[in-house]
C-alpha positions, 0 to 999 in steps of 0.5 A: 455544174462543173465536173469535178477535176479530180478523183478522190483519193480512196486510200487516203479514207482508209480508217483507224480504231484504236486498235488499228493505230499501231503502224501495220505491213500494208503491201501494194495489194493492200493487204495488211501482212499484221492482221493474218491470223492462222492460229486455227480458232474456228470461230469468232470467239477466243479461247476464253469465249469473250472477244472476237475473232475476225478470220473465223466462223460465224456462230449463230450465236444471237448477235449480229455478225457473230460478235460476242460483244455484250450491249453493256460493253458495246460502243452501238447496239442493233435495235430490231423492230419486225413490224409492218401494219402498214404496208400497202404493198408486199408483206414480210418486212417484219421478217427483215432482221430475222433475213439480216441476222441469218445472213449476217452470220456468213459475212467476211468482217474486213472493211476496206475503209475501216480496218479492224471495224469488227473489234468497236463493240457491237452489241443486238438485243433480242428480237421482241416476241412480243411485238412480233404477234403484235405485228401479227395480229394488227396487221390483219385489222390493217389489211382489211383497211387497205382491202377495203380500199383498194375495193372503192371504199373510203377511209371515212367509211363507218365500217373500217373505223374500229380497226383504224383504230386499233390500228392506229392506237398499236402503231402509237404503242409501238413508238413509244416502245422504240421510244423507251428502248432507244431513250434508254440505250441513249442515257447509257452514252450508246449509239443505235442502228434500228433494224426494220420493219417497215419504214415507219418503226424509226419514229420513236428513235428520231423523238429520242434523239430530238430530245437529247440533240439541240437540231440535227437533219435526216438524210433519207435514202428511199425510192419514196418521199414518205410524206404523206399525211396519214395515209389509208388513214394509218397515222404512223403509215410507213408512207408518213414516216418524214411528215411525222419526222418533221413535226419534231421540233430539233429536226432541221432538214431532211435531204432525199436522196434517191426518190423516183415515186411521189405522189403530187401532194408530196411535191408540193410540200418539198417545194414549198418547204425549205427544211426539205432538199430533194435529190431525185433519181431522175435528177442524179441519172440526169447529172450522170449521163450529163458527165456530172460524177458521183463524187460531185454529186455526193459533195453537193448531197452532203453540202445540204446537211448540217453537221449532225445528222441521221440518216434513214435508210430504206433499202428500196433505194438501191436498185431492185437488183439489191432489194427484189422482195421489199415492200414496194420496189421501184426501178431505179434508185442507187447501186449498191456501191454508190450508197456507200460512197454517198455513207462514206462522203459524208463521213470524210465531210466531218458529218457526224452521225448521231444514229441510222435506222435501215427499213424494209428489207424483206426475205424473199420465200427461197435465198438469202439475197436479200437478207445478204445485202441487207446485212453487208449494209447494217454492217456498213453503216454501223462502221461509218456511223462509229468512226465519225463520231472520231472525226467530228 
Protein backbone atom coordinates (compact mmCIF):
# COMPACT_ATOMS: atom_id res chain seq x y z
CA UNK A 1 0.00 0.00 0.00
CA UNK A 2 1.47 3.41 -0.99
CA UNK A 3 2.17 6.07 1.57
CA UNK A 4 0.29 9.35 1.05
CA UNK A 5 2.61 11.68 -0.87
CA UNK A 6 1.31 14.97 0.50
CA UNK A 7 0.26 15.82 4.05
CA UNK A 8 -3.28 17.01 4.59
CA UNK A 9 -3.48 20.77 5.16
CA UNK A 10 -4.99 20.94 8.63
CA UNK A 11 -5.74 24.66 8.49
CA UNK A 12 -7.80 24.21 5.32
CA UNK A 13 -10.28 22.07 7.22
CA UNK A 14 -11.28 24.65 9.82
CA UNK A 15 -15.05 24.64 9.80
CA UNK A 16 -17.38 27.61 9.63
CA UNK A 17 -20.71 27.75 11.40
CA UNK A 18 -23.32 30.33 10.48
CA UNK A 19 -21.97 32.63 13.18
CA UNK A 20 -18.40 32.48 11.87
CA UNK A 21 -18.99 33.32 8.22
CA UNK A 22 -18.12 36.97 8.82
CA UNK A 23 -14.51 37.81 8.09
CA UNK A 24 -12.34 36.81 11.05
CA UNK A 25 -8.96 38.10 12.10
CA UNK A 26 -6.87 35.00 12.62
CA UNK A 27 -3.18 35.59 13.10
CA UNK A 28 -0.47 33.03 12.43
CA UNK A 29 -0.85 31.58 15.94
CA UNK A 30 -4.41 30.51 15.09
CA UNK A 31 -6.06 32.87 17.61
CA UNK A 32 -9.16 34.63 16.33
CA UNK A 33 -8.95 38.08 17.89
CA UNK A 34 -12.55 38.83 16.95
CA UNK A 35 -13.69 36.14 19.39
CA UNK A 36 -11.88 37.53 22.44
CA UNK A 37 -14.39 38.65 25.08
CA UNK A 38 -13.25 40.35 28.25
CA UNK A 39 -16.68 41.58 29.30
CA UNK A 40 -16.44 39.80 32.64
CA UNK A 41 -19.49 37.58 32.25
CA UNK A 42 -18.94 34.84 34.81
CA UNK A 43 -20.95 31.94 33.40
CA UNK A 44 -21.96 30.49 30.03
CA UNK A 45 -25.23 32.44 30.01
CA UNK A 46 -25.78 35.93 28.73
CA UNK A 47 -27.34 38.59 30.95
CA UNK A 48 -30.86 37.39 30.15
CA UNK A 49 -29.92 33.77 30.88
CA UNK A 50 -30.90 32.48 27.46
CA UNK A 51 -27.70 32.49 25.41
CA UNK A 52 -24.30 30.91 25.84
CA UNK A 53 -20.95 32.54 26.45
CA UNK A 54 -18.03 30.35 25.41
CA UNK A 55 -15.47 32.13 27.55
CA UNK A 56 -17.00 31.76 30.98
CA UNK A 57 -17.49 29.27 33.79
CA UNK A 58 -19.61 26.21 33.02
CA UNK A 59 -22.71 26.19 35.22
CA UNK A 60 -23.88 22.82 36.53
CA UNK A 61 -27.34 23.21 35.04
CA UNK A 62 -28.02 19.61 34.01
CA UNK A 63 -27.09 20.27 30.39
CA UNK A 64 -23.95 18.87 28.80
CA UNK A 65 -21.14 21.46 28.76
CA UNK A 66 -23.27 23.89 30.78
CA UNK A 67 -24.96 25.14 27.64
CA UNK A 68 -28.46 26.56 27.90
CA UNK A 69 -30.16 25.60 24.65
CA UNK A 70 -33.54 23.92 25.15
CA UNK A 71 -34.29 20.60 23.50
CA UNK A 72 -37.02 22.35 21.51
CA UNK A 73 -34.55 24.84 20.01
CA UNK A 74 -31.62 22.44 19.73
CA UNK A 75 -30.12 21.13 16.51
CA UNK A 76 -28.79 18.08 18.33
CA UNK A 77 -30.10 16.45 21.50
CA UNK A 78 -28.15 14.24 23.91
CA UNK A 79 -30.12 11.20 25.12
CA UNK A 80 -28.51 9.45 28.08
CA UNK A 81 -29.16 5.75 28.65
CA UNK A 82 -27.81 4.64 32.08
CA UNK A 83 -27.90 0.90 31.43
CA UNK A 84 -25.26 -1.81 31.89
CA UNK A 85 -27.37 -4.87 32.70
CA UNK A 86 -25.49 -7.35 30.47
CA UNK A 87 -21.97 -6.15 31.26
CA UNK A 88 -19.84 -9.30 31.32
CA UNK A 89 -16.72 -8.01 33.08
CA UNK A 90 -16.38 -4.66 34.87
CA UNK A 91 -19.53 -2.86 35.99
CA UNK A 92 -20.10 0.89 36.06
CA UNK A 93 -20.94 2.04 32.54
CA UNK A 94 -24.48 2.89 33.68
CA UNK A 95 -22.79 5.75 35.53
CA UNK A 96 -21.10 6.93 32.33
CA UNK A 97 -23.66 9.63 31.42
CA UNK A 98 -23.42 11.20 34.86
CA UNK A 99 -19.62 11.06 34.81
CA UNK A 100 -19.43 12.73 31.40
CA UNK A 101 -22.03 15.32 32.38
CA UNK A 102 -20.11 16.23 35.54
CA UNK A 103 -16.83 16.52 33.63
CA UNK A 104 -18.34 18.42 30.71
CA UNK A 105 -18.81 21.65 32.66
CA UNK A 106 -15.07 22.29 32.85
CA UNK A 107 -14.43 21.95 29.09
CA UNK A 108 -13.30 25.00 27.18
CA UNK A 109 -15.59 25.23 24.18
CA UNK A 110 -13.29 26.47 21.42
CA UNK A 111 -12.99 23.74 18.80
CA UNK A 112 -9.92 23.90 16.54
CA UNK A 113 -11.92 22.28 13.73
CA UNK A 114 -15.31 23.93 14.25
CA UNK A 115 -15.08 27.58 15.31
CA UNK A 116 -18.14 28.75 17.27
CA UNK A 117 -19.30 25.15 17.62
CA UNK A 118 -20.81 26.05 20.98
CA UNK A 119 -23.40 28.15 19.10
CA UNK A 120 -24.75 25.18 17.12
CA UNK A 121 -27.42 24.43 19.72
CA UNK A 122 -27.12 21.35 21.91
CA UNK A 123 -29.97 20.21 24.13
CA UNK A 124 -29.86 17.65 26.92
CA UNK A 125 -32.68 15.37 28.04
CA UNK A 126 -32.62 14.59 31.78
CA UNK A 127 -31.07 11.27 32.78
CA UNK A 128 -34.01 8.96 33.47
CA UNK A 129 -34.31 7.96 37.14
CA UNK A 130 -36.70 5.19 36.10
CA UNK A 131 -34.16 3.63 33.73
CA UNK A 132 -31.51 3.82 36.46
CA UNK A 133 -33.76 2.01 38.92
CA UNK A 134 -34.67 -0.68 36.43
CA UNK A 135 -31.01 -1.14 35.56
CA UNK A 136 -30.15 -1.71 39.23
CA UNK A 137 -32.95 -4.25 39.61
CA UNK A 138 -32.23 -6.26 36.47
CA UNK A 139 -28.44 -6.14 36.84
CA UNK A 140 -28.75 -8.37 39.93
CA UNK A 141 -30.57 -10.99 37.84
CA UNK A 142 -28.05 -10.82 35.02
CA UNK A 143 -25.12 -11.07 37.41
CA UNK A 144 -26.55 -14.30 38.83
CA UNK A 145 -26.69 -15.74 35.29
CA UNK A 146 -23.11 -14.71 34.56
CA UNK A 147 -21.86 -16.15 37.85
CA UNK A 148 -23.63 -19.43 37.05
CA UNK A 149 -21.99 -19.63 33.62
CA UNK A 150 -18.54 -18.71 34.92
CA UNK A 151 -18.87 -21.51 37.49
CA UNK A 152 -19.29 -24.01 34.65
CA UNK A 153 -23.06 -23.91 34.17
CA UNK A 154 -24.83 -23.92 30.81
CA UNK A 155 -27.15 -21.36 29.24
CA UNK A 156 -29.77 -24.11 28.94
CA UNK A 157 -29.78 -24.89 32.69
CA UNK A 158 -33.25 -24.64 34.21
CA UNK A 159 -31.97 -22.81 37.29
CA UNK A 160 -31.21 -19.62 35.36
CA UNK A 161 -34.13 -19.58 32.91
CA UNK A 162 -36.37 -17.31 35.04
CA UNK A 163 -33.56 -14.76 35.29
CA UNK A 164 -32.76 -14.98 31.57
CA UNK A 165 -36.38 -14.40 30.65
CA UNK A 166 -36.62 -11.34 32.89
CA UNK A 167 -33.33 -9.87 31.67
CA UNK A 168 -34.27 -10.32 28.01
CA UNK A 169 -37.71 -8.82 28.58
CA UNK A 170 -36.24 -5.82 30.39
CA UNK A 171 -33.64 -5.32 27.66
CA UNK A 172 -36.32 -5.46 24.98
CA UNK A 173 -38.30 -2.85 26.92
CA UNK A 174 -35.19 -0.66 27.10
CA UNK A 175 -34.79 -0.93 23.33
CA UNK A 176 -38.41 0.10 22.88
CA UNK A 177 -37.89 3.10 25.17
CA UNK A 178 -34.82 4.25 23.21
CA UNK A 179 -36.71 3.69 19.95
CA UNK A 180 -39.68 5.77 21.14
CA UNK A 181 -37.46 8.60 22.41
CA UNK A 182 -35.38 8.79 19.25
CA UNK A 183 -38.31 8.37 16.86
CA UNK A 184 -39.97 11.37 18.49
CA UNK A 185 -36.81 13.47 18.27
CA UNK A 186 -36.20 12.49 14.64
CA UNK A 187 -39.79 13.52 13.82
CA UNK A 188 -38.90 16.95 15.23
CA UNK A 189 -35.94 17.17 12.86
CA UNK A 190 -33.32 16.68 15.58
CA UNK A 191 -29.95 15.03 15.36
CA UNK A 192 -29.30 12.74 18.32
CA UNK A 193 -26.31 11.59 20.32
CA UNK A 194 -26.99 8.57 22.51
CA UNK A 195 -24.84 8.54 25.65
CA UNK A 196 -24.38 5.11 27.25
CA UNK A 197 -24.36 2.96 29.15
CA UNK A 198 -23.06 -0.30 27.79
CA UNK A 199 -22.89 -0.87 24.06
CA UNK A 200 -26.27 -2.58 23.87
CA UNK A 201 -28.16 0.68 24.34
CA UNK A 202 -28.20 2.25 20.84
CA UNK A 203 -30.12 -0.56 19.10
CA UNK A 204 -33.49 1.21 19.36
CA UNK A 205 -31.92 4.33 17.88
CA UNK A 206 -30.42 2.36 15.02
CA UNK A 207 -33.88 0.95 14.33
CA UNK A 208 -35.41 4.43 14.28
CA UNK A 209 -32.74 5.58 11.82
CA UNK A 210 -33.34 2.54 9.62
CA UNK A 211 -36.96 3.61 9.32
CA UNK A 212 -36.01 7.20 8.49
CA UNK A 213 -33.20 6.47 6.03
CA UNK A 214 -33.45 3.98 3.21
CA UNK A 215 -29.86 2.88 3.76
CA UNK A 216 -26.88 3.77 5.93
CA UNK A 217 -23.57 2.38 7.10
CA UNK A 218 -22.15 2.04 10.60
CA UNK A 219 -18.63 3.12 11.51
CA UNK A 220 -17.83 1.14 14.67
CA UNK A 221 -14.79 2.16 16.72
CA UNK A 222 -14.30 -0.60 19.26
CA UNK A 223 -11.92 -3.14 20.78
CA UNK A 224 -14.50 -5.88 20.19
CA UNK A 225 -16.44 -7.03 17.14
CA UNK A 226 -19.73 -7.34 19.12
CA UNK A 227 -21.01 -9.92 16.64
CA UNK A 228 -21.90 -12.66 19.14
CA UNK A 229 -25.42 -14.00 18.90
CA UNK A 230 -27.17 -13.87 22.27
CA UNK A 231 -23.93 -13.83 24.28
CA UNK A 232 -24.38 -15.53 27.68
CA UNK A 233 -28.02 -16.09 26.80
CA UNK A 234 -28.78 -12.36 26.65
CA UNK A 235 -30.46 -11.56 23.34
CA UNK A 236 -29.49 -7.91 23.65
CA UNK A 237 -26.04 -8.30 25.16
CA UNK A 238 -23.49 -5.52 24.84
CA UNK A 239 -21.42 -8.14 22.96
CA UNK A 240 -24.25 -8.64 20.43
CA UNK A 241 -25.02 -5.08 19.37
CA UNK A 242 -23.58 -5.35 15.85
CA UNK A 243 -25.10 -8.79 15.29
CA UNK A 244 -28.46 -7.24 16.15
CA UNK A 245 -27.82 -4.10 14.12
CA UNK A 246 -27.14 -6.15 11.00
CA UNK A 247 -30.65 -7.60 11.28
CA UNK A 248 -32.04 -4.13 10.51
CA UNK A 249 -32.99 -3.81 6.87
CA UNK A 250 -31.54 -0.32 6.43
CA UNK A 251 -27.99 -1.14 7.58
CA UNK A 252 -26.02 -1.72 4.40
CA UNK A 253 -22.44 -1.70 5.68
CA UNK A 254 -20.55 -2.22 8.94
CA UNK A 255 -16.99 -0.90 9.06
CA UNK A 256 -15.13 -1.96 12.20
CA UNK A 257 -12.02 -0.08 13.33
CA UNK A 258 -9.61 -0.92 16.15
CA UNK A 259 -10.92 -4.45 16.79
CA UNK A 260 -8.42 -6.55 18.74
CA UNK A 261 -10.41 -8.90 20.97
CA UNK A 262 -12.54 -11.29 18.96
CA UNK A 263 -13.69 -14.92 19.04
CA UNK A 264 -13.38 -17.54 16.29
CA UNK A 265 -17.09 -17.46 15.43
CA UNK A 266 -16.99 -13.70 14.96
CA UNK A 267 -14.01 -13.97 12.63
CA UNK A 268 -15.81 -16.59 10.55
CA UNK A 269 -18.78 -14.23 10.32
CA UNK A 270 -16.57 -11.32 9.25
CA UNK A 271 -14.86 -13.39 6.55
CA UNK A 272 -18.09 -14.62 4.98
CA UNK A 273 -20.32 -11.54 5.39
CA UNK A 274 -19.57 -8.99 2.65
CA UNK A 275 -21.52 -6.35 4.57
CA UNK A 276 -18.70 -6.23 7.13
CA UNK A 277 -15.32 -4.57 6.54
CA UNK A 278 -12.72 -5.08 9.26
CA UNK A 279 -9.76 -2.81 10.01
CA UNK A 280 -8.42 -4.65 13.05
CA UNK A 281 -5.92 -3.03 15.37
CA UNK A 282 -3.17 -5.45 14.40
CA UNK A 283 -3.57 -4.54 10.73
CA UNK A 284 -3.59 -0.82 11.48
CA UNK A 285 -0.43 -1.07 13.58
CA UNK A 286 1.36 -3.27 11.04
CA UNK A 287 0.57 -0.72 8.34
CA UNK A 288 1.90 2.09 10.52
CA UNK A 289 5.12 0.20 11.29
CA UNK A 290 5.54 -0.34 7.53
CA UNK A 291 5.34 3.40 6.95
CA UNK A 292 1.70 3.84 5.91
CA UNK A 293 0.51 7.15 7.30
CA UNK A 294 -2.60 7.42 9.47
CA UNK A 295 -3.98 9.88 6.93
CA UNK A 296 -3.78 7.27 4.19
CA UNK A 297 -5.28 4.59 6.43
CA UNK A 298 -8.19 6.89 7.29
CA UNK A 299 -8.78 7.51 3.59
CA UNK A 300 -8.99 3.76 3.06
CA UNK A 301 -11.42 3.32 5.94
CA UNK A 302 -13.69 6.16 4.85
CA UNK A 303 -13.72 4.91 1.25
CA UNK A 304 -15.53 1.73 2.35
CA UNK A 305 -18.47 3.66 3.85
CA UNK A 306 -21.63 4.82 2.08
CA UNK A 307 -22.80 8.44 1.99
CA UNK A 308 -24.84 8.23 5.19
CA UNK A 309 -22.92 7.06 8.23
CA UNK A 310 -23.86 6.30 11.82
CA UNK A 311 -20.91 6.39 14.24
CA UNK A 312 -20.99 3.84 17.06
CA UNK A 313 -18.12 4.65 19.40
CA UNK A 314 -17.23 2.24 22.18
CA UNK A 315 -14.67 4.03 24.34
CA UNK A 316 -12.61 0.84 24.62
CA UNK A 317 -11.68 1.37 20.98
CA UNK A 318 -9.17 3.81 22.46
CA UNK A 319 -6.01 2.80 24.26
CA UNK A 320 -6.76 1.98 27.93
CA UNK A 321 -4.82 5.05 29.07
CA UNK A 322 -7.89 7.02 27.95
CA UNK A 323 -10.51 4.68 29.45
CA UNK A 324 -8.94 2.75 32.29
CA UNK A 325 -12.24 1.87 34.00
CA UNK A 326 -14.28 0.85 30.96
CA UNK A 327 -16.08 -2.49 31.27
CA UNK A 328 -13.77 -4.58 29.08
CA UNK A 329 -10.44 -2.77 28.52
CA UNK A 330 -7.98 -4.27 26.02
CA UNK A 331 -4.31 -3.28 25.43
CA UNK A 332 -3.66 -1.53 22.15
CA UNK A 333 -6.22 0.64 20.42
CA UNK A 334 -6.38 4.12 18.97
CA UNK A 335 -4.84 7.24 20.37
CA UNK A 336 -7.39 9.96 21.22
CA UNK A 337 -6.26 12.20 18.36
CA UNK A 338 -6.13 9.29 15.93
CA UNK A 339 -9.81 8.70 16.56
CA UNK A 340 -10.62 12.37 16.05
CA UNK A 341 -8.60 12.43 12.84
CA UNK A 342 -10.65 9.51 11.55
CA UNK A 343 -13.88 11.38 12.31
CA UNK A 344 -12.46 14.50 10.67
CA UNK A 345 -11.53 12.46 7.59
CA UNK A 346 -15.10 11.16 7.43
CA UNK A 347 -16.49 14.68 7.33
CA UNK A 348 -13.78 15.99 5.02
CA UNK A 349 -14.73 13.27 2.51
CA UNK A 350 -18.25 14.72 2.41
CA UNK A 351 -19.97 11.89 4.30
CA UNK A 352 -23.07 12.72 6.32
CA UNK A 353 -23.10 11.58 9.94
CA UNK A 354 -26.77 10.87 10.63
CA UNK A 355 -26.27 10.12 14.33
CA UNK A 356 -23.93 8.60 16.87
CA UNK A 357 -23.58 6.87 20.19
CA UNK A 358 -20.78 7.00 22.74
CA UNK A 359 -20.80 4.00 25.07
CA UNK A 360 -18.88 2.10 27.75
CA UNK A 361 -17.46 5.11 29.60
CA UNK A 362 -17.21 4.13 33.27
CA UNK A 363 -15.97 6.37 36.09
CA UNK A 364 -13.31 5.11 38.47
CA UNK A 365 -13.59 5.05 42.23
CA UNK A 366 -11.82 8.40 42.36
CA UNK A 367 -11.03 11.08 39.80
CA UNK A 368 -12.81 12.19 36.64
CA UNK A 369 -10.38 11.04 33.96
CA UNK A 370 -12.74 8.63 32.20
CA UNK A 371 -15.58 11.15 32.31
CA UNK A 372 -13.23 13.90 31.18
CA UNK A 373 -12.08 11.98 28.11
CA UNK A 374 -15.64 10.90 27.37
CA UNK A 375 -16.99 14.45 27.59
CA UNK A 376 -14.34 15.76 25.22
CA UNK A 377 -15.05 12.98 22.76
CA UNK A 378 -18.78 13.63 23.06
CA UNK A 379 -18.28 17.29 22.17
CA UNK A 380 -16.22 16.45 19.09
CA UNK A 381 -18.69 13.79 17.94
CA UNK A 382 -21.53 16.30 18.21
CA UNK A 383 -19.58 19.04 16.42
CA UNK A 384 -18.54 16.81 13.53
CA UNK A 385 -22.07 15.38 13.23
CA UNK A 386 -23.66 18.80 12.93
CA UNK A 387 -21.07 20.16 10.54
CA UNK A 388 -21.37 17.11 8.27
CA UNK A 389 -24.95 18.14 7.51
CA UNK A 390 -23.64 21.21 5.67
CA UNK A 391 -21.19 19.32 3.47
CA UNK A 392 -23.45 16.63 2.03
